[in-house]
C-alpha positions in Angstrom: 104.3 -132.0 4.3 101.0 -130.5 3.7 100.2 -128.3 0.7 100.7 -124.7 1.3 97.4 -122.9 1.0 98.7 -119.4 2.4 99.6 -117.8 5.8 96.2 -117.3 7.5 95.5 -113.8 8.6 95.4 -116.1 12.4 99.3 -115.9 12.3 99.9 -111.9 12.2 96.8 -111.9 14.5 99.4 -114.4 17.0 101.6 -112.1 17.1 99.6 -109.4 17.7 98.6 -110.8 20.8 101.3 -112.1 21.7 103.1 -108.7 21.8 100.6 -108.0 24.7 100.7 -111.7 26.2 104.3 -112.6 26.6 104.5 -115.2 29.1 103.8 -119.3 29.2 101.1 -119.2 30.0 99.5 -117.5 27.0 101.8 -119.4 25.0 101.0 -122.7 26.1 97.2 -121.8 25.9 97.8 -120.4 22.3 100.5 -123.5 21.3 98.3 -124.7 18.5 97.4 -121.4 16.7 101.3 -121.3 16.6 101.4 -124.5 15.1 98.5 -124.1 12.6 98.7 -121.1 11.6 102.5 -119.8 11.6 104.9 -123.0 11.5 103.0 -125.2 9.4 102.0 -122.8 6.7 105.6 -121.0 7.1 107.0 -125.0 6.3 104.5 -125.5 4.2 105.6 -122.4 1.9 109.5 -123.0 2.5 109.4 -126.6 1.4 107.8 -125.1 -2.1 110.8 -123.0 -2.4 112.9 -125.3 -1.6 113.9 -126.3 -5.3 115.1 -123.4 -6.5 116.5 -121.6 -3.4 117.4 -124.4 -1.1 116.2 -125.8 2.4 115.8 -123.0 5.1 115.8 -123.1 8.8 112.6 -121.9 10.6 114.4 -120.4 13.9 112.8 -121.4 17.5 110.2 -119.5 18.4 111.5 -119.2 22.7 113.8 -115.8 23.0 117.7 -116.8 24.5 117.4 -114.3 27.5 120.3 -115.5 29.7 121.9 -112.3 28.8 119.1 -109.7 28.3 116.6 -107.5 30.7 113.8 -108.0 28.5 113.2 -111.5 30.1 110.1 -112.6 27.6 110.2 -115.7 26.5 109.0 -115.5 23.0 110.0 -113.7 19.9 107.5 -111.6 18.4 108.1 -112.8 14.8 108.9 -116.1 13.2 112.3 -116.1 11.4 113.5 -118.6 8.4 116.5 -118.3 6.8 117.2 -120.3 3.5 121.3 -120.8 3.7 123.4 -121.4 0.1 126.3 -121.2 2.7 127.2 -120.1 6.5 125.0 -117.4 7.1 124.5 -116.3 3.2 121.1 -116.6 1.8 117.3 -115.7 1.9 115.0 -114.3 4.9 111.3 -115.0 5.2 109.4 -113.5 8.9 106.3 -113.3 9.9 105.1 -110.8 12.4 101.9 -108.7 13.4 103.5 -106.3 10.4 102.9 -108.6 8.4 105.0 -110.6 5.8 109.4 -109.5 5.7 111.7 -111.2 3.7 115.7 -110.2 2.4 118.3 -111.8 1.7 122.3 -111.3 1.8 124.7 -112.2 4.4 124.5 -111.6 8.2 127.3 -113.3 9.5 131.5 -112.7 9.2 135.0 -113.4 10.4 138.2 -111.7 9.7 138.9 -113.5 7.0 135.3 -113.0 5.2 135.9 -109.5 6.2 139.2 -109.1 4.3 137.3 -111.1 0.9 134.5 -108.5 1.1 136.3 -105.5 1.4 138.8 -107.0 -1.0 136.7 -107.4 -3.7 134.8 -104.5 -2.8 137.7 -102.1 -3.4 138.5 -104.0 -7.0 137.2 -102.3 -9.7 134.7 -105.1 -11.8 134.1 -106.8 -8.4 133.1 -103.5 -6.7 131.2 -102.1 -9.7 129.4 -105.2 -10.2 127.9 -105.2 -6.4 127.4 -101.1 -6.7 124.9 -101.7 -9.9 123.4 -104.9 -7.7 122.9 -102.8 -4.4 121.9 -99.6 -7.2 119.6 -102.5 -8.6 118.1 -103.5 -5.1 116.9 -100.5 -3.5 115.1 -99.7 -7.6 113.5 -102.7 -6.5 111.5 -101.3 -3.5 114.2 -103.1 -0.4 116.0 -101.1 2.2 119.9 -102.0 2.8 121.1 -103.1 6.1 123.6 -104.4 7.8 126.3 -103.7 10.2 128.6 -100.7 9.5 131.0 -98.9 10.7 131.2 -95.4 11.0 134.2 -94.5 8.9 136.3 -95.9 5.7 138.2 -99.1 7.4 141.6 -98.8 7.2 143.7 -98.7 4.3 141.5 -97.4 2.1 140.8 -94.0 0.9 138.4 -92.3 2.8 136.8 -90.7 -0.8 136.7 -94.5 -1.7 133.7 -94.3 -4.6 132.2 -97.2 -2.7 132.8 -96.0 0.6 129.8 -96.6 2.0 129.9 -100.5 0.9 133.7 -100.6 2.7 131.6 -99.9 5.6 129.4 -103.1 5.9 130.8 -105.7 8.3 127.8 -107.1 7.3 125.0 -106.2 4.0 122.2 -107.4 3.3 118.4 -105.9 2.0 114.8 -106.7 2.9 111.0 -105.5 2.1 108.3 -105.2 4.7 105.6 -107.1 2.3 102.7 -106.2 5.4 99.5 -108.3 4.3 98.3 -108.1 1.1 95.4 -110.4 -0.4 98.1 -113.1 -2.0 99.6 -113.9 1.6 96.7 -115.6 2.4 96.5 -117.8 -0.5 99.1 -120.4 -2.4 99.8 -117.3 -4.7 102.4 -116.9 -1.9 104.7 -118.6 -3.1 105.3 -116.8 -6.1 105.1 -113.2 -4.6 107.7 -114.2 -2.5 109.5 -116.3 -5.2 109.8 -113.5 -7.1 111.3 -111.2 -4.5 114.1 -113.6 -3.4 114.8 -113.7 -7.1 115.2 -109.8 -7.2 118.1 -110.5 -4.5 119.5 -113.5 -5.7 122.5 -111.1 -7.9 123.5 -109.9 -4.1 123.4 -113.5 -2.6 125.4 -114.7 -5.5 127.7 -111.9 -5.4 128.7 -112.8 -1.9 128.3 -116.0 -2.4 131.4 -115.8 -5.0 133.4 -112.8 -3.7 132.7 -113.1 0.1 132.5 -116.4 0.9 132.8 -117.7 4.5 
């Protein structure tokens, strides 16, 4: 594994150009740029973060176009996920818009959703999550996730944590863009700090709503 020295500007430029040239011929012509400037540095960064946050998986760059009207063969962002449990963990993404970090859980089973709602409904664990999400938003993250339009059946429509109960998945992310530090080894500390801010959310899910 190579030493992490930063994510070069060429990584973000690669995706800006890919958005305009999303075809196999262009990709093959520029694959060395992808390997050297996107995948390689990202793998090195994730290796630095692994002792604290666990091993991460770098997603495939190819899109699944089987059921999509959009037949563009490649994703216009490179994502990676450090899972502490299936679907629960920390996210990192490189795209034309720069660097993005996130965390939470992005998949669910009926049993997991039942546990999540019960924990949100319970006073102790529910208030704990409410405080965590307040802290996360105060730190600059945007709360996201698949949501119902109304409070789920079986809960008071005026439930004090009704907005949280609507969630089927729950995550938070922040677009960091392309700050000066991203192309240096200091990116390790900055990404680690943002993931650390999301650790209470990830840990809450792992305790109260594990898959």
